[in-house]
N, C-alpha and C positions, 0 to 999 in steps of 0.2 A: 504492501499499502504508500500511495504517496504522501510523505505529510511535509513536504515541501516549504506550505507556509507556514509551519514551524522554526522551519531554520531562520526562514527569514523576517520571523517576525522576534527571533534571542538577538538575530546579526542589528536588529533594526532598534531593540532594547539597549543592547552591550555599547551603539554607539550613540545612544539616546543617554548614557553616564556617561560617557568618556566626557560628552559635552555638554552635559548638565550645568558647571557652573564657567565656563569660560563662554558658552556661548548658549545662555537658554532656553532663546525663541525654537535654535533650530532643535534642539534636544527633548523639545517637547513634540515639535512636527515629527521627529523620529519617535516617539512612546506614541503618537496616537495612529502612524502606521500600522504599528507593530498592534496594537488595541484594535483596527479594520481586520485587522489581517484573521484574531483570535476572534473576532463577532463573526467574521465569517465563517468559521469553521462551525463555530455555535447551531447555525443557521441548518447543518445536517446534522445534529443530532439524534442516535437514535439508542435510547437507553433501555430497551427490552433488547434489541438484539447486540450478542456480544459477537458476533463477528462483525457489525457495522464498521467502518474506516474510523468515523467519531461515534464510538459506543461511550458507556457510559466513566468508562475510567479517563478518556481522553477530553469528554465533555466534563471532567470534575479535573483539570488540570488546565484545557483553558479559561476557568471560569475562576477560576484561583488565579493565572499571571492575568486573566482582567483585574480583578478587585487590586490585587498586589500593584499594578502599573497606570490605575487611575487615578490622574492631577490637576 
């Protein structure tokens, strides 16, 4: 299964963290892009199907990440 949006989201969050004190506005933009990716994944959530690409475990991880990085 392809989880490339997770990799991209983590790269964006890392970029945002590195920029946070130097360029706060661009840091927020990078983090917002990551949040958009995680929110997109949540639209595919299927909590009842364990074999779904976005099953209950992946859904929990995406919700956790969103909760951490909303600013």
